[in-house]
N, C-alpha and C positions, 0 to 999 in steps of 0.2 A: 190439500193445499199444494200449490206449485212452489217448490223451493229451489233456489239457485245457490249452490255452494261455490264460492270463489276462493281458489288457492292462490296466494300471492307471495312475492318475494323469492328468496333463494332456497335451494335444497342441497347445496354442496356439503353443508355441515352434517347432513344425515348420513351416518355410517352404514345403516342397513335400511334402505328405503322400502324393501319388501315388507319388513315387519311393521314399519310405520303405516304403510298402506293397508295391511291387514287390520291394524288397530283402527284406522279411519273407517274402514268398511264395517267393522264389528260394532263400533261405538257411535258412528255418525250416519253413514249412508244406509246401511241395512235396517237399523231401527226405524228410520223414516219410511223406507219402502214397505216394511212390514206393517206399518200403520196406514198403508194405502196412499201415502203422499207421493207426488211426482217429483223426482229429484234429478237435476242436471248439474254438471260441474263445468267450470271454465278455469283456465290457468292464466295468470299474469306473472311472467317470470323472465328468466334469462336463459339463453341457450349455452350454458357454461359446461354442462356435463351430460351429453346426450344419452349415455348409458343409464344414468340414474333417472333422467327425465323419462326415458322410455318405460321404466318400471312404473312410475307414477301414471303415465298414459295408459298402459295396459291394464292397470288395476282400477283407476278412477274414471277412465273413459270420458275425457272432457269433450264438450261440443265445440269448444273454441280454445285456441292457445294463442296468446299475444306475447311477443317478445319485446324487450327493450334493450338497447345498447348502453343505456345510461344507468344512473344509480337508482336507489329505491324510491327517492322522492319523485322522480319522473315516472317511474313505474306506477306508483300509487295514484299520481295525478291522472295518468292515462286510464287507469282502472275506474276512477270516479267519473271521468268524462264519459266513458263508455256506459256507465250505469244510467246516465241521463238519456241514453238512446232508447228508442221504442222497443227494441228486442228484449231489454231487461225489465221494462215496465209491466210485462205480462206475468211476472212472478208475484206471489203473495209475500215472500220473504227472501231476503238475500243474506246469506251467512258468509262473511269474509274471514278466512282462516289462513294461518301460515302453514307452509309445507312441513315444517319440522315439529308441529304439535303432536302430542299423544294424549290420549284421554283415558280417564278412569271411571267415568260415569256416562251412560249412554244419553244421547241428546234428548230423548223423550223425557227423561227424568230432570232435565234442566228447567222444565216448565216455562218455555219461552214462546211456544207456538200461539198462545193467546195474547201475547203482549204486543203493544203498539209502540212506535217510535224507534229509539236507538237503545241498544243494549251493549254494555261494555264490561270487561272484567277489571278488578282492581290490579294495580301494579305491585303494590307492596304487601308483604305478609303482616307487618307490624302496624297497628293502628296509630302509634306515635309517629311513624314515618309518613303515613298517609296525611295525618293532620298537619304536618309540616309542609309536605310537598304537593298534596292533592293530585297525585298522578294516577293514571289508569294505564293498563297494559294495552298494547296495540295488537295482541295476538288473536283476539276475537272481536269482530265488529258485526253486529247483527242489526238489520234495518227492516222494518215492516213496510209493506207496499204503500200504505196511505201516507207515509212520510218520506218515501224515497227522495223525491226532488228537493224537499225542504232540507233534509239532512245533507245531501250531497252538495247542494248550493251553499249551505251554511259553511261547510268545510272549505270549499273552493274559494268562496268570496272572502273569507276571513284569513285565507292563506295559512291555514293551520298545518299545511304541509310545506311551507316555505319560510320557516322562522330562521333567518340567517344569523340571529344574535346568539343562538345557542349551539354548542358543539354536538357532535354525535349524529347518528342516523335517525332521521324522522323524529327529532326530540319533541316536536309540538304535537304529534299524534297522541302522546301520553297526556296531553292537556285537553283532549276532546271532551272529557266530562265537565271540565270547567267551562268550556265554550257553551255547552248546552244547558248547563245549570245557570250560568250567569247571563247569557245573552238570548237564549231561546227557551224560556220556561214553558212556552206553549207546546213544545215537542216533548212527548213522554220520554223519560229517561230511566232505564233500569240498570241494575248492576249484577253481574255474575260474581259470586264470591266463592272462594275455595273453602275447604273444611275448616281451616284455621279461623277464618272470619265468621263462619257460621255461629260459633259460640260467643263471639264478641259483638254481634250485631246490635244488641241493646245499648252498647256503650259508644256506638259510632256518633260522630259529630253531627250537628244540625244539618249541614249540607247533605248528609247521606240519609236523613230520616225519611225523605219522601220517596226515593227509589224503591222498587220492589226487589227484594233480595232473592237471588236464585243460586242455590248451592250447586257448584260444579267444580271438580278438580281439573286444573289445567296443567300446563307444562312445568310449572314451578315444582322443583323436587327438593325436598329438605327432610330433616328428621321427622317433622310432624307428618308429612306426606307418607313417609316410609311406615310409620306406625299405623296409618290407615290401610296400608297394603296388606298387613300381616294379621293373622289370627293371634289374639293375645293369649298369654299363658301357655305357649306351645310346649315349654319344658314340662310344666305340670301335666299337660295333656299326654305327652309321651310317657311320663312316669306312670300315669294312670293306666295307659294301655298295657304297659309291662306288668304292673302289679296285679291287674285284673285279667292277665293272660289273653289279651285281645290282639289278634293279628293286625299288623300295621306296617307301613313303610315310612321311614324318615330318610330323605335324600337331599343333599345340598347341591344346588346348581349355582356355582360362583363364577368368578371371572375366567378361571381356567376352562370350565365347561363351555362357557359362552364363546371363548376364543376358539376352542376346538370345533365347536358346532358351526362356527362361521369360517372354518378352514383357514385360519390365520397361519402365517409362517411362524417358525420358532417352537417354543415349548413353555411349560409353566415353571413355577419356582421350584418344583421337585425334580426338574429335568425330564419330564415326560414330553416327547415330541408331539406336536399337533399334526397327526397324519390324517389323510382323507378317511381312512377306515374308522379311526377313533371319532372323528367328527360325525360321520354317518351314524355310528352306534350310540353316541351321546344323544343325538336327535331322537333316535328310536326309543331310547330309554326314557326320555322325558315324556314322550307321547304316552308310553305305557304306564310308567310309574305314577304320573299325575292323574291318571284316569282310574286308579284303583281305590277301592273302599279303604277308608282310614289312612289315606296317603297324606303325608305332611311334607311339603316341598319348601326347603330353605331358599329364600330369594336373596340374591346379591343386592348391594346397596345402590345400584344404578338402575333407575327406572327403565332405561333402554333395554336392559337385559330382560326384564319382565315382559316388555312388549314383544321382544323377539320370541321368547319361549311360547307365549300365548299365540303368536302368529303361526306356530306350527300346527295349530288346529284345536287346541283345548283352551278356551277362555275361562273355564270354571275351575281354576286351580286352587287348592287349599294352600295358599302361600303362608309360610310361617317364618319366624325370625331365623336368619341364617345362623345365628349364634345359639340356637336352641340347645346344643350339646357342648358348647364351648365356654370356657371360663376366660374372660378377657379383662383388660384393664378398664374398660368402660363400666364394668360392674365388679368392683373390688371383691376379692374372694370372701371376705367375712360378711358380705351382703348377699352372696349368691346361694342361699339355702336351697333354691329350687334345683340347681345343678347337683348339689350334694345328694339331694333326695333322688334325683334321677340315677346317679351312679349307684346309690344304695339299692334301688329297685333292680338294676342290672345284676349287681352282686348277689342279691337275695333271691333272685328268680330261680326256680327249680328246673327251668328249661335247660336243655343242653346248649352251651354257649360255644359257638364257632367264631373265631376271630381271624380275619384275613388282613395281614399287615407284613411289613418287612421284619427281618430277624431282630432288629434293634428293639423291638417292642415286646421282647420276651417276658419282661417283668410284669406285664399286664395280667399274666396268668395268675399271679399271686394276689393281685388287687381285686380282680373281678371274678376269680374262680373260673377261668376259662378252661373248657374241656378239651378243645382242639384248636391249635394254632397253625393255620395254613400260611406258610411263609412265601412272600413274593419278592421279586426284584424291586428295589426302592424307586426306580425311575421308569423302566420300560416294560413292565410285565405284560401289559395288555397286548403288545405286538409280538412278544416272544413266548409268553406262557399262558395265554388266555385259556386255551382248550384244556391244558393240564390242570390249571387252577380250578376251572369250572368243574371238571370231573372229580377232582380231589374233594372239593366242597360237597358236591352231590353225593359222593360215597359216604360222607360223614353224617348225612341227614337220615336218621332212622325213622323219625316221625315228625313231620312238620308241625304238628300240634304241640310238640315239646322241644322246639328249637328257636334260639335267638341267633341271628347272624349279624355280627358286627364287622364293619369294614373300615380300615384305614388304608385304602388302596387307590387314592387319587381319583382321577377323572374316569378311568375304566370301571371303577366300582359301581357306577350308576347302571351301566349295561349289565354287569354281573348280577346285580340285584334284580333287574327286570327279568333276566332269563331264568334265574333261580325261582323267582316268584311264580312264573308260569307253571313250573313243575311242583312248587311247594307253597301254595298260596296261604297256608295257615301258620307259617312261620312269622316271626317278628324280625324286621330288617332295620338296622340302624347304621346310617352312614356317619360314623364317629369322626372320620377325617383325622385332623391333627389334635383332636380333643385330649388324647392320652400322651401326646409326645413329651411334654415337659416333665410330667410326673414319672414317666418310665425311663427317660433318657437324659434328663437335665439339659437337653439341648433346646435352644430357641429356634424352632422351625418356623414360627410365625411371629409377627410383631406385636400381637395383642396379649401375649401371656403375662400374667403376674410373675413375681419372682418365685424361684423354686421353694424358698422358705415359706412364703405366703401360701403357696399351693399345698405344701405339706401340712401346714397348720389347718388349712381349710378341710383337706381330705382326711385328716387324722382318724375320724371315725371308721373309715373303711380300709385304711392302710394296715398291712400286717405289722405285728409287734416288731420293734427294732428297725423299721423301714428307714433306709437311707439311699 
């Protein structure tokens, strides 16, 4: 098939266009090319940020770029008018996307290539909202060749891009589904649904019973989408690795790691400065750590972060819950038996336990039977102490078959783990982070901790007698 991918609208809201482009190539363009489809791209956009636009141009290689000086309504009208010209009628399918979309399922799995007519995604996650508003998202519009002119003419003639009675940008594009259902029943109409809708499809209203449902995750990011990102029961899995003496890596890549790897100014909540060296090493660590057997990578709750990390070259990451080793307010302590079992497995392990943290965490030795406590500066150890700390930990490892390395060492811990693993691949590496802070210091270093009393009650089975 010959497929034209049209990118429309703005791109200035995209903070990291390179990672978005990598995602587009991995999930949209390359899967089509790998199936021997001919793919071209065009842009209909604004010349508002030449630097970001150049990144899109270099990666997506458009055969045409059309600019507009006016708003999105005019831009979309120009796009539709161009679709009626002979140059675009040579394609079997036109896929119209937004510049800021990111994808979680490759386009081959959307099951759209054998569909005719127009294909749209739902706008709302909740079926009750859809029943009330009957709105569709304008993020993806797919048109097959046999219906190009009918679809485009229907939109232009009914002025569904010029509804002056409603506020907002392109409000009536969200009503395209109503247009084709109510006024053009002869044009086949299919719906792309995200994972949330997939399970509810039997309960959809009559108006939605005829379309063909295609499961695809789109830009919408919410708690449900996050659950689809991560491996379930990661805490139990990590406990199992420890109890069964299986080498593994658990490392968290949160907002601090993301900011450092993107060379932001400033520093994180622990006072660690985002230096160029730290950013480079965090990137290196992710590429290495995420590629290892039995690696578990804690993903931050912002989908853009996931796209960035995968854009570094590894799209087959075993993403797990960022809070795998953390007890938080979202999961009250008395319900968090999996965390308690994890901490028990650490304490009961016969492996030598080496813990890298600041001096305030000294009480961890009594809780988890730590054999060696390597003390670091609370804020800037990576720039001032890295070689010293690396050599000190290395000297403590007598047999990696018999070693657990625990880190509460911030952003630099990820690189430390990767470099130690290269020398000692049979050790168990756990990026505990702030997981022990409250119980060892009584300090609230993060906002998600339960109270100290709750934490003591919960961890009582592993606390030394008379703990306070």
